[in-house]
Structure formats: structure tokens, C-alpha cells
Rosetta silent file (secondary structure, phi, psi, omega in degrees, C-alpha in Angstrom):
SEQUENCE: XXXXXXXXXXXXXXXXXXXXXXXXXXXXXXXXXXXXXXXXXXXXXXXXXXXXXXXXXXXXXXXXXXXXXXXXXXXXXXXXXXXXXXXXXXXXXXXXXXXXXXXXXXXXXXXXXXXXXXXXXXXXXXXXXXXXXXXXXXXXXXXXXXXXXXXXXXXXXXXXXXXXXXXXXXXXXXXXXXXXXXXXXXXXXXXXXXXXXXXXXXXXXXXXXXXXXXXXXXXXXXXXXXXXXXXXXXXXXXXXXXXXXXXXXXXXXXXXXXXXXXXXXXXXXXXXXXXXXXXXXXXXXXXXXXXXXXXXXXXXXXXXXXXXXXXXXXXXXXXXXXXXXXXXXXXXXXX
SCORE:     score description
SCORE:     0.000 S_00000001
   1 L     0.000  -36.345 -179.021   61.241   58.566   51.008 S_00000001
   2 E  -141.744  145.567 -179.900   61.023   59.421   47.308 S_00000001
   3 L  -119.778 -163.326  179.429   63.566   60.868   44.866 S_00000001
   4 L   -68.346  165.895  179.999   63.472   62.194   41.310 S_00000001
   5 L   -53.540  128.271 -171.027   61.876   60.189   38.513 S_00000001
   6 L   -85.072  -62.752 -177.306   63.981   57.040   38.260 S_00000001
   7 E  -112.704  139.970  158.765   63.237   55.337   34.930 S_00000001
   8 E  -100.251  115.447 -172.151   61.862   56.548   31.647 S_00000001
   9 E  -100.414  129.932 -172.128   60.466   53.280   30.278 S_00000001
  10 E  -127.495  120.621  172.334   60.318   52.762   26.517 S_00000001
  11 E   -73.448  127.921 -175.963   58.667   49.899   24.667 S_00000001
  12 L  -129.088  155.704  177.115   60.989   48.821   21.855 S_00000001
  13 L   -98.644  -26.007  179.533   60.876   46.322   19.015 S_00000001
  14 L  -134.071  101.014 -171.783   64.679   45.908   18.642 S_00000001
  15 H   -67.789  -32.077 -178.381   66.482   46.260   21.946 S_00000001
  16 H   -68.087  -42.718  179.103   69.987   46.273   20.446 S_00000001
  17 H   -68.688  -32.707  176.944   69.322   49.215   18.127 S_00000001
  18 H   -66.922  -39.776  175.979   67.651   51.077   21.008 S_00000001
  19 H   -60.215  -46.280 -179.278   70.750   50.548   23.172 S_00000001
  20 H   -59.980  -38.217  178.972   72.951   51.897   20.363 S_00000001
  21 H   -62.872  -50.759 -175.068   70.728   54.989   20.076 S_00000001
  22 H   -73.058  -21.089  173.777   70.849   55.874   23.777 S_00000001
  23 H   -62.390  -29.222  178.484   74.581   55.229   23.957 S_00000001
  24 L   -66.819  -20.601  177.539   74.983   58.338   21.780 S_00000001
  25 L   -96.008    8.795  175.312   73.444   60.307   24.684 S_00000001
  26 L    95.465    9.794  179.042   75.962   58.900   27.172 S_00000001
  27 L   -88.320  156.590  175.555   74.008   55.911   28.505 S_00000001
  28 E  -142.391  156.903 -177.376   75.426   52.437   29.082 S_00000001
  29 E   -67.005  133.050 -179.556   73.933   49.027   29.899 S_00000001
  30 E  -118.307  -54.744 -176.180   73.488   48.425   33.627 S_00000001
  31 E  -135.361  151.787  171.552   70.937   45.630   34.248 S_00000001
  32 E  -130.283  153.235  179.260   68.985   43.083   32.258 S_00000001
  33 E  -170.575  166.836 -177.394   65.967   41.046   33.302 S_00000001
  34 E  -141.450  158.432  173.399   62.833   39.257   32.171 S_00000001
  35 E  -134.640  147.450  171.148   59.294   38.469   33.295 S_00000001
  36 L   -72.756  165.866  177.643   56.839   35.834   32.221 S_00000001
  37 H   -59.640  -39.818 -179.807   53.522   36.953   30.767 S_00000001
  38 H   -63.498  -43.997  179.818   51.809   36.034   34.039 S_00000001
  39 H   -69.070  -37.925  177.658   54.239   38.117   36.121 S_00000001
  40 H   -64.693  -36.560  177.137   54.056   41.055   33.692 S_00000001
  41 H   -63.309  -41.128 -179.095   50.267   40.974   33.957 S_00000001
  42 H   -63.917  -42.965 -174.367   50.483   41.173   37.760 S_00000001
  43 H   -90.599  -43.729 -172.219   52.839   44.165   37.816 S_00000001
  44 H  -108.477   -3.210 -179.035   52.237   46.010   34.535 S_00000001
  45 L    57.163   37.183  176.371   48.751   44.754   33.621 S_00000001
  46 L  -132.162  116.573 -172.477   50.100   43.671   30.248 S_00000001
  47 L   -85.445   72.805 -179.389   49.745   39.991   29.375 S_00000001
  48 L  -154.520  140.862  172.882   53.005   39.509   27.505 S_00000001
  49 L   -61.412  149.342 -171.931   56.442   38.132   28.285 S_00000001
  50 E  -135.893  136.808  169.365   58.954   40.933   28.805 S_00000001
  51 E  -123.994  127.387 -175.642   62.708   41.411   28.438 S_00000001
  52 E  -126.063  151.452  172.904   64.150   44.673   29.789 S_00000001
  53 E  -130.010  126.786  174.488   67.479   46.474   29.853 S_00000001
  54 E   -96.823  131.314  178.301   68.167   49.361   32.227 S_00000001
  55 E  -106.725  131.289  178.178   70.622   51.969   30.991 S_00000001
  56 E  -103.206  163.820 -178.706   72.550   54.084   33.469 S_00000001
  57 L  -132.646  102.272 -177.300   74.167   57.487   32.906 S_00000001
  58 L    50.837 -125.574 -177.543   77.467   58.051   34.692 S_00000001
  59 L  -101.656   15.220 -174.615   76.698   58.228   38.451 S_00000001
  60 L   -63.627  139.640  175.111   73.080   59.418   38.085 S_00000001
  61 L  -106.937   18.455 -179.606   70.514   57.963   40.503 S_00000001
  62 L  -160.897  169.952  178.281   67.568   59.215   38.421 S_00000001
  63 L    67.300   27.783  179.482   66.679   59.947   34.810 S_00000001
  64 E   -83.123  169.959  179.792   67.681   56.445   33.704 S_00000001
  65 E  -115.782  131.176  172.463   66.317   54.634   30.639 S_00000001
  66 E  -116.845  117.710  177.395   64.545   51.273   30.755 S_00000001
  67 E   -92.655  125.173 -173.802   64.091   49.545   27.405 S_00000001
  68 E  -120.037  110.631  179.381   61.157   47.112   27.487 S_00000001
  69 E  -101.848  110.281 -177.967   60.833   44.545   24.706 S_00000001
  70 E   -91.002  138.604  177.136   57.411   42.889   24.846 S_00000001
  71 L   -62.925  -38.968  179.276   56.811   39.542   23.170 S_00000001
  72 L  -131.592   86.232 -179.582   53.366   40.762   22.101 S_00000001
  73 L   -59.705  147.027  177.523   53.155   44.591   22.173 S_00000001
  74 L   -63.904  -47.206 -176.010   49.687   46.077   22.708 S_00000001
  75 L  -165.148 -177.540 -176.127   50.080   48.617   19.888 S_00000001
  76 L   -80.643   -3.572 -179.533   52.546   50.936   18.141 S_00000001
  77 L    78.926 -165.260 -176.213   52.220   53.664   20.771 S_00000001
  78 L   -76.521  -20.348  178.552   51.921   57.368   20.062 S_00000001
  79 L    55.645 -129.312 -179.121   54.525   57.358   17.295 S_00000001
  80 L   -95.363   17.458 -177.842   54.829   60.808   15.721 S_00000001
  81 L   -61.578  160.093 -179.779   51.474   62.004   17.087 S_00000001
  82 L   -53.646  150.238  172.221   51.076   65.510   18.457 S_00000001
  83 L   -70.082  -15.910 -174.818   52.420   66.346   21.905 S_00000001
  84 L   -89.985   64.017  174.608   48.964   67.728   22.628 S_00000001
  85 E  -140.708  142.694  172.512   47.294   64.516   23.799 S_00000001
  86 E   -72.409  127.893 -171.440   46.411   63.218   27.237 S_00000001
  87 L   113.978  -19.244 -179.101   48.648   60.238   27.759 S_00000001
  88 L   -64.874  132.932  170.746   51.657   61.918   26.148 S_00000001
  89 E  -125.149  148.255  174.239   54.986   61.496   27.937 S_00000001
  90 E  -147.090  160.351 -178.360   58.314   62.982   26.917 S_00000001
  91 E  -119.871  132.341 -178.944   61.891   63.083   28.212 S_00000001
  92 E  -109.063  134.263 -176.391   64.015   66.240   28.335 S_00000001
  93 E  -130.655  138.259  173.896   67.798   66.090   28.142 S_00000001
  94 E   -84.252  141.594  176.498   70.466   68.768   28.463 S_00000001
  95 E  -135.656  153.869  173.515   73.137   68.895   25.774 S_00000001
  96 L   -96.775    6.085 -174.797   76.231   70.996   25.181 S_00000001
  97 L  -154.676   68.461 -176.514   75.757   70.687   21.400 S_00000001
  98 H   -65.255  -27.202 -178.631   72.145   70.970   20.284 S_00000001
  99 H   -68.938  -33.022  176.614   73.188   71.723   16.691 S_00000001
 100 H   -62.346  -40.278  177.932   74.853   68.332   16.280 S_00000001
 101 H   -66.984  -39.897  176.113   71.552   66.673   17.194 S_00000001
 102 H   -61.408  -41.224  177.481   69.733   68.983   14.751 S_00000001
 103 H   -58.097  -43.643  179.851   72.220   67.966   12.037 S_00000001
 104 H   -63.454  -41.568 -179.601   71.414   64.312   12.714 S_00000001
 105 H   -63.551  -41.233 -179.936   67.664   65.005   12.574 S_00000001
 106 H   -66.100  -39.134  178.148   67.976   66.777    9.222 S_00000001
 107 H   -67.081  -39.007  176.920   69.992   63.916    7.762 S_00000001
 108 H   -62.725  -40.336  178.654   67.432   61.393    9.031 S_00000001
 109 H   -62.832  -45.909  179.570   64.678   63.447    7.432 S_00000001
 110 H   -61.274  -33.842 -178.350   66.517   63.577    4.086 S_00000001
 111 L   -80.886   -1.164  177.083   66.998   59.800    4.237 S_00000001
 112 L    87.117   13.905  177.781   63.247   59.279    4.620 S_00000001
 113 L   -70.416  148.165  174.474   63.240   58.199    8.266 S_00000001
 114 L   -71.348  113.780 -174.098   59.985   58.786   10.185 S_00000001
 115 E  -160.479  145.741  169.540   60.819   61.868   12.250 S_00000001
 116 E  -130.474  137.417 -179.064   59.437   65.223   13.378 S_00000001
 117 E  -154.797  163.586  177.181   61.674   67.939   14.786 S_00000001
 118 L  -122.056  167.913  169.097   61.929   71.668   15.331 S_00000001
 119 L   -71.233  161.110  177.333   64.677   74.224   15.218 S_00000001
 120 L   -78.342  105.007 -177.630   66.249   75.085   18.614 S_00000001
 121 E   -80.414  144.041  177.616   64.066   77.971   19.855 S_00000001
 122 E   -82.680  129.025  179.064   65.457   80.629   22.191 S_00000001
 123 E  -137.024  137.578  171.762   63.702   80.776   25.577 S_00000001
 124 L   -89.837  122.399 -176.802   64.345   82.794   28.746 S_00000001
 125 L   -95.417  -48.630 -178.302   63.892   80.448   31.704 S_00000001
 126 L  -113.245  151.470  176.581   64.863   82.569   34.714 S_00000001
 127 L    53.475   55.046 -176.676   64.481   86.323   35.321 S_00000001
 128 L   -62.757  -23.275 -177.420   62.149   86.795   32.375 S_00000001
 129 L   -86.703   -1.051 -179.336   61.698   90.499   33.204 S_00000001
 130 L   -62.657  132.621  176.742   65.417   91.271   32.873 S_00000001
 131 L   -90.144  112.900 -177.230   66.099   94.041   30.345 S_00000001
 132 L  -103.343  139.820  175.370   68.970   92.942   28.150 S_00000001
 133 L   -96.508  107.357 -177.153   71.032   95.211   25.902 S_00000001
 134 L   -55.955  137.589  179.569   71.714   93.182   22.724 S_00000001
 135 L    69.314    3.614  175.034   75.402   92.743   21.870 S_00000001
 136 L  -119.175  -42.582 -178.625   76.377   94.324   25.203 S_00000001
 137 L   -99.230  156.774  176.389   74.913   92.044   27.895 S_00000001
 138 L   -66.411  144.179  171.169   75.252   88.283   28.272 S_00000001
 139 L   -85.152  130.696 -178.978   72.420   86.148   26.932 S_00000001
 140 L  -126.360  107.477 -177.654   70.956   84.004   29.720 S_00000001
 141 E   174.936 -159.972 -178.555   68.558   81.308   28.577 S_00000001
 142 E  -135.391  157.218  163.924   68.258   78.062   26.631 S_00000001
 143 E  -103.725  126.481 -176.983   67.833   76.758   23.125 S_00000001
 144 E  -121.064  135.535  177.406   65.105   74.095   23.079 S_00000001
 145 E  -132.646  145.972  176.549   64.284   71.651   20.286 S_00000001
 146 E  -100.823  137.575  179.548   61.628   68.968   19.948 S_00000001
 147 E  -136.638  110.110  178.356   62.535   65.566   18.479 S_00000001
 148 E  -111.390  129.250  172.999   59.836   62.964   17.820 S_00000001
 149 E  -132.513  168.677 -174.102   60.598   59.505   16.462 S_00000001
 150 L   -53.358  -33.622 -176.486   58.434   56.364   16.474 S_00000001
 151 L  -114.589   -1.026 -177.774   59.813   55.174   19.831 S_00000001
 152 E  -135.928  141.463  176.844   61.149   58.368   21.421 S_00000001
 153 E  -130.101  103.206 -170.130   59.621   61.724   22.365 S_00000001
 154 E  -125.892  147.032  164.798   62.409   64.078   23.402 S_00000001
 155 E  -116.494  130.508  178.739   63.058   67.721   24.173 S_00000001
 156 E  -112.648  134.366  177.831   66.719   68.764   23.974 S_00000001
 157 E  -133.769  147.876  175.832   67.996   71.963   25.584 S_00000001
 158 E  -124.415  130.118 -178.771   71.327   73.778   25.712 S_00000001
 159 E   -83.840  149.223  173.668   72.083   76.367   28.398 S_00000001
 160 E  -137.447  123.582  171.432   73.665   79.737   27.766 S_00000001
 161 L    84.546    4.581  178.251   75.001   82.074   30.458 S_00000001
 162 L  -158.431  166.946  175.437   74.090   80.046   33.550 S_00000001
 163 L  -144.675  158.103  174.486   74.429   76.676   35.266 S_00000001
 164 L  -132.692  109.875 -166.225   72.551   74.666   37.913 S_00000001
 165 L   -55.278  -39.449 -174.109   74.978   72.280   39.684 S_00000001
 166 L  -105.606   18.722 -177.470   72.599   69.391   40.433 S_00000001
 167 L  -114.037   72.986  177.780   70.347   69.683   37.402 S_00000001
 168 L    94.822  131.584  177.630   71.875   67.295   34.898 S_00000001
 169 L  -122.193  115.020 -177.001   75.454   66.139   34.382 S_00000001
 170 L   -73.643  135.254  171.154   76.696   66.036   30.792 S_00000001
 171 L   -87.317  101.225 -174.880   78.731   63.052   29.648 S_00000001
 172 L   -65.608  -18.766 -179.801   81.442   64.875   27.732 S_00000001
 173 L   -86.461   -8.340 -177.119   82.563   61.640   26.080 S_00000001
 174 L   -78.644  153.822 -176.713   79.172   60.979   24.513 S_00000001
 175 L   -59.444  -37.487 -176.733   78.553   61.695   20.845 S_00000001
 176 L  -102.707   11.465  178.511   75.791   64.211   21.616 S_00000001
 177 L    43.125   62.987 -170.678   77.423   65.608   24.777 S_00000001
 178 E  -119.864  156.689  175.251   74.250   64.907   26.718 S_00000001
 179 E   -92.711  177.866  165.424   73.127   64.528   30.322 S_00000001
 180 E   -63.434  170.183  174.615   70.797   61.987   31.825 S_00000001
 181 E   -62.985  122.559 -175.562   67.108   62.787   31.385 S_00000001
 182 E   -91.285  -34.980  175.352   66.669   65.883   33.544 S_00000001
 183 E  -152.596  157.802 -173.693   62.887   66.216   33.519 S_00000001
 184 E  -127.094  152.971 -175.332   59.841   64.424   32.206 S_00000001
 185 E  -130.734  159.808  176.122   56.480   65.733   31.137 S_00000001
 186 E  -146.449  157.405  178.875   52.798   64.810   30.937 S_00000001
 187 E  -109.907  130.857  174.334   49.637   66.440   29.584 S_00000001
 188 E  -135.540  167.506  169.654   46.483   66.847   31.685 S_00000001
 189 E  -130.803  113.825 -175.865   43.227   68.819   31.636 S_00000001
 190 L  -166.780   93.853 -178.901   42.044   69.837   35.088 S_00000001
 191 L   -63.081  -30.746 -177.089   40.951   73.377   35.895 S_00000001
 192 L   -82.461  -16.216 -176.119   40.614   72.545   39.602 S_00000001
 193 L    65.441   15.376 -177.023   44.095   70.936   39.824 S_00000001
 194 L   -63.916  -41.004 -176.684   42.514   68.242   41.986 S_00000001
 195 L   -70.207  -38.082 -177.309   44.137   65.335   40.135 S_00000001
 196 L   -76.861  -14.093  175.570   47.659   66.767   40.147 S_00000001
 197 L   -60.998  -23.613  178.345   47.425   67.449   43.898 S_00000001
 198 H   -53.173  -39.397 -173.960   48.004   63.693   44.201 S_00000001
 199 H   -68.218  -28.272  177.112   51.713   64.121   43.423 S_00000001
 200 H   -88.981  -50.130 -171.746   52.224   66.420   46.405 S_00000001
 201 H   -74.673  -36.474 -175.275   49.728   65.064   48.939 S_00000001
 202 L  -101.228  -49.714 -179.844   50.116   61.328   48.324 S_00000001
 203 L   -77.263  -23.117  177.240   53.519   60.788   46.690 S_00000001
 204 L    83.118   23.491  177.695   55.165   63.494   48.798 S_00000001
 205 L   -78.580  159.882 -178.638   56.899   65.374   45.971 S_00000001
 206 E   -93.158  120.788  177.139   57.953   69.002   46.342 S_00000001
 207 E   -78.394  117.106 -174.737   55.916   71.495   44.306 S_00000001
 208 E  -111.974  -22.662  174.677   58.493   73.908   42.888 S_00000001
 209 E  -137.859  142.173 -176.538   56.603   75.720   40.124 S_00000001
 210 E  -149.105  136.978  175.713   52.899   76.348   39.980 S_00000001
 211 E    55.440   37.655  175.407   50.444   78.022   37.641 S_00000001
 212 E   -84.047  113.825 -173.654   53.160   79.232   35.253 S_00000001
 213 E   -90.852  138.343  174.549   51.223   80.258   32.143 S_00000001
 214 E  -121.338  118.457 -177.211   52.530   79.917   28.597 S_00000001
 215 E  -103.888  148.874  175.754   50.597   81.834   25.939 S_00000001
 216 L   -48.878  -43.706 -171.710   50.642   81.382   22.181 S_00000001
 217 L   -71.349  -19.251 -170.001   51.664   85.007   21.748 S_00000001
 218 L  -119.131   -0.328 -179.059   54.753   84.891   24.018 S_00000001
 219 L  -140.384  105.036  179.977   56.451   81.514   23.535 S_00000001
 220 H   -66.055  -40.766  179.289   57.449   80.296   20.105 S_00000001
 221 H   -63.497  -48.005  179.567   58.678   76.970   21.500 S_00000001
 222 H   -59.979  -39.052 -179.939   55.494   76.399   23.508 S_00000001
 223 H   -62.401  -45.284 -175.788   53.379   77.322   20.503 S_00000001
 224 H   -79.096  -43.401 -177.222   55.118   74.861   18.189 S_00000001
 225 H   -60.863  -40.756 -170.604   55.740   72.010   20.644 S_00000001
 226 L  -115.279   20.080  172.798   52.128   71.858   21.860 S_00000001
 227 L    53.360   43.225  176.950   50.178   73.052   18.817 S_00000001
 228 L   -70.215  143.633  175.410   48.864   76.188   20.515 S_00000001
 229 L  -105.856  159.450  179.774   46.438   78.299   18.520 S_00000001
 230 L   -50.071  131.154 -179.693   46.107   82.127   18.770 S_00000001
 231 L    88.093   -9.672 -178.919   44.668   83.071   22.151 S_00000001
 232 L   -87.969  163.461  177.197   45.406   79.657   23.713 S_00000001
 233 E  -150.911  165.251  164.255   47.606   78.875   26.691 S_00000001
 234 E  -133.432  164.697 -176.060   48.742   76.040   28.914 S_00000001
 235 E  -123.388  136.839 -176.656   49.765   76.099   32.578 S_00000001
 236 E  -110.793  132.126  168.576   52.815   74.354   34.054 S_00000001
 237 E  -123.275  137.491 -177.207   53.156   72.814   37.507 S_00000001
 238 E  -125.276  140.605  179.489   56.421   71.083   38.435 S_00000001
 239 E  -123.822  135.111 -175.570   57.190   68.547   41.166 S_00000001
 240 E  -119.197  163.655  159.997   60.692   67.719   42.421 S_00000001
 241 L   -45.581  130.924 -179.176   62.629   65.353   44.576 S_00000001
 242 L   -58.965  -16.915  177.116   61.963   66.657   48.146 S_00000001
 243 L   -76.442   -8.289  179.019   65.715   67.336   48.519 S_00000001
 244 L   -75.101 -166.120 -179.364   65.332   70.084   45.922 S_00000001
 245 L  -136.632  137.303  177.975   64.258   73.660   46.739 S_00000001
 246 L   -85.878  -11.365 -174.715   61.068   75.550   45.963 S_00000001
 247 L  -119.524  -25.271 -177.625   62.745   78.960   46.434 S_00000001
 248 L  -111.958  102.776 -175.770   66.404   78.626   45.365 S_00000001
 249 H   -66.764  -20.611  176.932   66.657   77.622   41.701 S_00000001
 250 H   -71.996  -17.787  179.046   70.403   77.041   42.114 S_00000001
 251 H   -97.137    5.576 -178.791   69.564   74.219   44.538 S_00000001
 252 L   -64.583  148.137  176.496   67.175   72.511   42.107 S_00000001
 253 L  -115.756  145.090  175.381   67.695   68.824   41.350 S_00000001
 254 L   -75.468  174.609 -169.612   66.927   67.064   38.112 S_00000001
 255 L    97.422   15.863 -174.194   64.424   64.228   37.966 S_00000001
 256 E   -74.114  146.520  172.726   61.609   66.797   37.845 S_00000001
 257 E  -104.914  116.387  175.166   58.056   66.028   36.750 S_00000001
 258 E   -98.255  125.426  174.629   56.527   68.744   34.557 S_00000001
 259 E  -109.741  114.888  177.729   52.747   68.659   34.243 S_00000001
 260 E   -93.468  115.326 -172.126   51.450   70.705   31.324 S_00000001
 261 E  -111.073  117.390  175.715   47.809   71.506   32.087 S_00000001
 262 E   -90.439  144.518  172.927   45.411   72.643   29.381 S_00000001
 263 L   -56.786  149.013 -178.369   42.140   74.383   30.320 S_00000001
 264 L   -64.012  -20.953  178.511   39.172   72.028   30.200 S_00000001
 265 L   -76.701  -14.547 -179.627   37.664   74.154   27.422 S_00000001
 266 L   -77.023  155.433  176.631   40.590   73.305   25.107 S_00000001
 267 L   -90.089  111.498 -179.626   40.441   70.403   22.664 S_00000001
 268 L  -137.058  103.169 -177.393   42.975   67.812   23.867 S_00000001
 269 E   -61.016  155.780  176.596   42.410   64.216   22.676 S_00000001
 270 E  -103.146  130.725 -177.960   42.872   61.289   25.063 S_00000001
 271 L  -136.987   35.389 -177.203   45.346   58.551   24.063 S_00000001
 272 H   -60.578  -29.574 -177.529   46.087   56.644   27.278 S_00000001
 273 H   -66.826  -15.382  179.027   45.563   53.316   25.508 S_00000001
 274 H  -104.887    8.563 -175.143   48.699   54.071   23.425 S_00000001
 275 L  -143.351   59.607  177.870   50.887   55.155   26.340 S_00000001
 276 L  -146.519  164.329 -178.987   50.960   52.430   28.983 S_00000001
 277 L   -52.680  137.451 -174.928   53.125   49.365   29.680 S_00000001
 278 L   104.361  -22.693  177.036   52.911   46.930   26.800 S_00000001
 279 L   -84.895  158.751  169.110   52.825   49.703   24.184 S_00000001
 280 L   -79.133  156.623  179.889   55.775   50.728   22.060 S_00000001
 281 E    87.454 -173.318 -177.589   57.365   54.089   22.777 S_00000001
 282 E   -71.904  112.886 -166.074   57.547   56.091   26.005 S_00000001
 283 E  -134.162    0.278 -176.531   54.907   54.404   28.126 S_00000001
 284 E  -165.220  142.367  166.250   55.844   54.496   31.823 S_00000001
 285 E  -116.882  152.818  175.850   57.725   56.489   34.474 S_00000001
 286 E  -128.080  155.627  168.495   58.925   55.031   37.769 S_00000001
 287 E  -121.724  151.982  167.900   59.928   56.392   41.173 S_00000001
 288 E  -101.053  139.576 -178.845   62.062   54.732   43.849 S_00000001
 289 E  -133.065  155.364 -176.547   60.748   54.891   47.405 S_00000001
 290 L   -77.679  -40.609 -176.705   62.161   53.885   50.771 S_00000001
 291 L  -122.055   92.744 -171.962   59.165   52.082   52.268 S_00000001
 292 H   -67.012  -34.833  178.113   57.237   50.380   49.506 S_00000001
 293 H   -64.258  -43.615  179.452   54.550   48.953   51.836 S_00000001
 294 H   -61.028  -42.255  179.569   53.853   52.389   53.298 S_00000001
 295 H   -66.645  -38.566  179.031   53.536   53.892   49.839 S_00000001
 296 H   -65.019  -41.732  178.142   51.208   51.147   48.677 S_00000001
 297 H   -61.301  -42.533 -178.679   48.966   51.666   51.720 S_00000001
 298 H   -64.161  -43.613 -178.443   48.955   55.413   51.110 S_00000001
 299 H   -72.439  -36.685  177.664   48.104   55.038   47.427 S_00000001
 300 H   -60.484  -32.805 -178.998   45.504   52.339   48.088 S_00000001
 301 L   -85.044   -2.871 -177.335   43.726   54.824   50.390 S_00000001
 302 L   -95.224 -168.425  178.006   43.832   57.606   47.778 S_00000001
 303 L   -88.495    8.939  173.904   41.823   58.184   44.612 S_00000001
 304 L   -65.914  158.753 -177.690   44.339   56.169   42.549 S_00000001
 305 E  -123.559  165.139  171.446   42.982   53.113   40.719 S_00000001
 306 L    53.725   44.552 -179.753   44.140   49.624   39.751 S_00000001
 307 L   -75.838  122.596 -177.921   46.699   49.351   42.571 S_00000001
 308 L   -84.957  169.858  170.048   48.597   46.077   42.168 S_00000001
 309 L   -73.508  161.332  174.309   50.093   43.874   44.848 S_00000001
 310 L   -75.571  128.578  178.806   53.784   44.252   45.661 S_00000001
 311 E  -148.678  175.522 -178.820   55.797   41.824   43.543 S_00000001
 312 E   -85.203  134.493  174.922   59.242   41.470   41.986 S_00000001
 313 L   -84.632 -173.368 -175.034   59.943   43.334   38.749 S_00000001
 314 L   -67.580  -13.666  177.589   62.194   42.050   35.984 S_00000001
 315 L  -103.149    5.741  178.326   65.301   43.200   37.887 S_00000001
 316 L    85.250   13.185  179.564   64.277   41.509   41.146 S_00000001
 317 L   -94.738  141.050  177.279   63.155   44.716   42.891 S_00000001
 318 E   -69.320  127.462 -171.455   59.987   44.867   44.983 S_00000001
 319 E  -147.924  161.677  167.638   57.535   47.035   43.063 S_00000001
 320 E  -150.745  162.812 -175.692   53.876   47.833   42.549 S_00000001
 321 E  -127.833  164.452  178.959   51.885   49.805   39.986 S_00000001
 322 E  -165.279  165.587  172.093   48.782   51.974   39.888 S_00000001
 323 E  -106.440  120.736 -178.783   46.865   54.447   37.753 S_00000001
 324 L   -69.259  164.029 -179.744   47.037   57.982   39.141 S_00000001
 325 L   -58.446  -22.956  179.374   43.892   60.167   39.318 S_00000001
 326 L   -85.381   -2.565  177.147   44.942   61.942   36.110 S_00000001
 327 L   101.888   -5.020 -178.353   44.946   58.632   34.185 S_00000001
 328 L   -87.390  140.170  179.835   48.724   57.999   34.002 S_00000001
 329 E   -86.038  134.356 -179.454   50.173   54.590   34.851 S_00000001
 330 E  -132.331  154.892  170.086   53.061   54.547   37.382 S_00000001
 331 E  -128.322  132.476  175.226   55.331   51.969   39.001 S_00000001
 332 E  -107.851  138.781 -174.007   57.050   52.496   42.375 S_00000001
 333 E  -122.003  136.509  177.921   60.228   50.542   43.181 S_00000001
 334 E   -72.356  132.407 -179.491   61.716   49.895   46.591 S_00000001
 335 L   -64.196    0.000    0.000   65.122   51.555   46.979 S_00000001
């Protein structure tokens, strides 16, 4: 009925330069389409004419990129703002050469481009309690780097010592030896977890990780990426394509939704007005579903808001949109 996150949608001001950028990550042009301002208002609640290009990545059926050029953008989006805001979305991509991307970021910085980035931090993802003997045992983990630019919010990771067959396929011919977007993230504040329950109970996604805590003291990447202060933490819940597995990490599928949840006592600004369709930058995620009418009925009966009618999107697909209980805007597309 539902698969992994389909599109990462990005508001752009120059669609050709955006295509050239994502081609370096192994993407290629697949579809183009347009909507009138009236039609865009019906589906995306943004009163502006729209021209879009969907970029595909090899044979991937998820983790695609949709570039959305609005005639009259709402605003500049989140830009280089902190990752620690409600409304923040980001896209994570696997690479076989994270240092090449770091080299590019450093050169962009030297040239005066607007950019924020980190070094690739070492993180243990699986079997965190394993006792490793340095210089004797294999290192098993990832290097993760954050890359923020005015229109893109990315995390890049490179694996060491392990593989997951269905979690990202690298395009070896691409300049940055990168996969499709493997997982996407959002920031919420909800101690009860009531709002994020929507993704399991209503959308039917598979909860694969829950209540995984990241503390300032134990994760350098988490500390830097999300501006953690001493004594602070965030909690991660992840939802997958139902064909994935909650118990066998080797059977995991990419297209995962990571929800980073801060305690309600933490200070986390709200910026939803800068991260919705019509804005520049990463402003929308989509899912494909088998029975779009059934999903609309289900969502209409839930605590979601602003549920639109089913109509054709810019590519001619039957779609509808809504605001989830956590405040994020979504669009569902009929398979």
C-alpha cells in the first residue's frame, strides 16, 4: 500500500543549475511538468505557477529528487539555518567517497559561497557495545558529514566494514559516487509521541527504531549536527517501507523516515512557514500509495489537517496533500 519516501522536493530558483548539481550525485532527468497557480493552490496550497523536474537515480523506486521552480516563491526557505528547528527537513545519501565531497565543500567555502559543513565524524551504527581492538579488528561504522547550502540540507555517509543490500545503491559512474537519498529526517517536540504515532497507525509505515537516545556526551556528530548543549539529548524513531524488517537490519530498505524528537523542555524554534511547498529549499516529502482514495479517507478521519481533494499533480498523477499532526506538509501520490 505504501513504500519508502518517494520524492524529496526542493524549491529552486534556477532549475538548470539544480539539475547539474544533483547529476554529480548520480541523478538524471526523468519527468517534467507544470501547474497553473490555481492548480498549485488546490494541491500544494501555494498560489503560484509551478514548473517541476523529477530526477531519477538508476533503478530506484524511492529517494528521488523533485525540483520545483515557483513563479512567485513564498520565501527563501531555511537557508543555512540550524538543523535544530521544527520544520527542518534533510536528505541523507550514501557515498563511497565522502572526502571528495568534503574537498568540494572546502573549495566552495574558500570561494565565498554560502555554505556550512562539518568534517566526516566517525559513528558506530550497529553493535555499539562491541569491544574493538584498535589496529587488530575491523572498524565497523560510518563517517557522517553535514552539508548545508541555501537550497539543500544534506547528510552524507560512507560505510566501513559492512553492507546492507537494499539500503542504497551507489552510482559508481557519478562524480561523488553516491546513492539515491536513503533516508530523510524531520524535527519534532512531543514527549508523548502522540503526533508521530500517525505515521504507523494512519500511514501504515513500519516502526523499525524507537526511543534511541543520542546524548551530547556520546555522539560528536549528533552534538554538532543538532546544536546539542551539555546534558541535552534527542530521541530517534524511524519508520520504513512495510517490506522492510524491524528485527533484521540486513533486510532493511532505504526510503526511511527518521524523526528526531527533542524533549518538550528543550528550546527548539518553529519554522514551518519556511519549509512548505512554495518555499525555496527542501520543503516537501511525498509517498506513493496503492489506493489513493482509501488513504485520503483514512487521513481525513485522523487528526491531520488541511486535507485537499484528490487532483492531478504536475506530472499527471492523482495526488492529495495534508498537514500531519506534527505540523509537516505531505503529498501522497497514486502508484
